[in-house]
C-alpha positions as CSV (number, residue, x, y, z in Angstrom):
1,M,-37.4,-34.7,-27.5
2,N,-35.5,-37.9,-28.1
3,A,-34.0,-36.5,-31.2
4,T,-32.4,-33.7,-29.3
5,R,-31.1,-36.1,-26.6
6,L,-29.6,-38.2,-29.4
7,A,-28.0,-35.2,-31.0
8,V,-26.4,-34.1,-27.7
9,A,-25.1,-37.7,-27.0
10,A,-23.7,-37.9,-30.5
11,R,-21.8,-34.7,-30.0
12,M,-20.4,-35.9,-26.7
13,V,-19.2,-39.2,-28.3
14,Q,-17.5,-37.2,-31.1
15,R,-15.7,-35.0,-28.5
16,R,-14.5,-38.0,-26.7
17,A,-13.3,-39.7,-29.8
18,M,-11.3,-36.6,-30.8
19,S,-9.7,-36.1,-27.4
20,S,-6.6,-37.9,-26.3
21,T,-6.4,-40.1,-23.3
22,T,-2.9,-39.0,-22.3
23,P,-2.5,-35.5,-21.0
24,A,-0.4,-33.1,-23.1
25,T,3.1,-32.7,-21.8
26,I,4.3,-29.1,-21.3
27,P,8.0,-28.6,-22.0
28,S,10.0,-27.4,-19.0
29,V,11.1,-23.8,-18.7
30,E,14.7,-24.8,-18.8
31,S,14.4,-26.4,-22.2
32,T,12.4,-23.6,-23.8
33,M,14.5,-20.6,-22.6
34,L,18.0,-19.6,-23.6
35,K,20.6,-20.5,-21.0
36,D,21.5,-16.9,-20.1
37,A,17.9,-16.0,-19.8
38,Y,17.1,-18.9,-17.6
39,E,20.1,-18.1,-15.3
40,T,18.9,-14.6,-15.1
41,R,15.5,-15.8,-14.1
42,V,16.9,-18.1,-11.4
43,H,19.1,-15.2,-10.1
44,S,16.2,-12.8,-10.0
45,K,14.0,-15.3,-8.0
46,A,16.8,-15.6,-5.5
47,A,17.2,-11.8,-5.3
48,V,13.5,-11.2,-4.8
49,S,13.5,-13.9,-2.1
50,S,16.4,-12.2,-0.2
51,W,14.7,-8.8,-0.4
52,Y,11.5,-10.2,1.0
53,K,13.4,-11.7,3.9
54,I,15.2,-8.3,4.5
55,N,11.9,-6.5,4.5
56,F,10.1,-8.8,6.7
57,F,12.8,-9.6,9.2
58,L,14.8,-6.3,9.3
59,V,12.8,-3.4,8.0
60,I,9.3,-4.1,9.5
61,P,10.7,-4.8,13.0
62,A,12.8,-1.7,12.8
63,L,9.8,0.4,11.9
64,L,7.8,-1.1,14.7
65,G,10.6,-0.3,17.1
66,V,10.8,3.3,15.9
67,A,7.0,3.7,16.1
68,A,7.0,2.3,19.7
69,Y,9.8,4.6,20.8
70,S,8.6,7.8,19.1
71,G,4.9,7.1,19.5
72,T,5.0,7.2,23.3
73,K,7.0,10.5,23.2
74,E,4.6,12.0,20.6
75,I,1.5,11.1,22.7
76,D,3.2,12.7,25.8
77,H,3.9,15.8,23.7
78,I,0.3,16.0,22.5
79,K,-0.9,15.7,26.0
80,H,1.4,18.5,27.1
81,L,0.1,20.7,24.3
82,T,-3.5,20.2,25.3
83,E,-2.6,21.0,29.0
84,H,-0.5,24.1,28.2
85,A,-1.7,25.5,24.9
86,R,0.4,28.1,23.1
87,E,-0.6,31.7,23.0
88,F,-1.1,33.6,19.8
89,E,1.8,36.0,18.9
90,A,0.9,38.7,16.5
91,I,4.0,38.9,14.3
92,P,3.6,41.6,11.7
93,Y,5.2,39.7,8.8
94,L,3.1,36.5,9.3
95,R,-0.5,35.9,8.4
96,K,-0.5,38.3,5.4
97,R,-3.4,37.2,3.3
98,K,-5.1,39.3,0.6
99,N,-7.8,36.7,0.1
100,G,-9.2,34.2,2.6
101,Y,-9.2,30.5,2.2
102,P,-12.4,29.0,0.7
103,W,-12.8,26.9,3.8
104,G,-12.3,29.7,6.3
105,D,-9.5,31.5,8.1
106,K,-7.7,28.4,9.3
107,N,-5.2,26.5,7.1
108,L,-5.5,22.8,6.3
109,F,-3.0,21.9,8.9
110,Y,-4.7,23.8,11.8
111,F,-4.1,22.3,15.2
112,P,-5.5,24.7,17.9
113,Q,-3.1,23.6,20.6
114,G,0.0,23.7,18.3
115,N,-0.7,26.8,16.2
116,P,-3.4,29.0,17.8
117,G,-5.1,31.7,15.7
118,P,-5.9,35.3,16.7
119,E,-9.4,34.3,17.8
120,A,-7.9,32.4,20.7
121,E,-6.5,35.7,21.9
122,E,-9.9,37.3,21.7
123,E,-11.7,34.7,23.8
């Protein structure tokens, strides 16, 4: 037991003896890169920063404004469609299907108040 403790302690002493007491200095990015490459890097950081500012202070508030403006109108439109649903018009050149859909007669974008099917006429 003591022999293993001594072996571990000896390894720790060896590691300490091999390590340096001063931390390694990392050279600066400026000194390791070419001047043109460094200038390009600084310019790209500034460009990215300006695009972040444009997105956060111009685009996002504009999108929120458009959503607030059109969202209320769209909600009113949906309420109107639920109150006064459209009637089905049997137009001969529409709804020509040789095979039915695997999920039924309605398409994937079916909205009963907006585009009624022929079964709404039968009810």
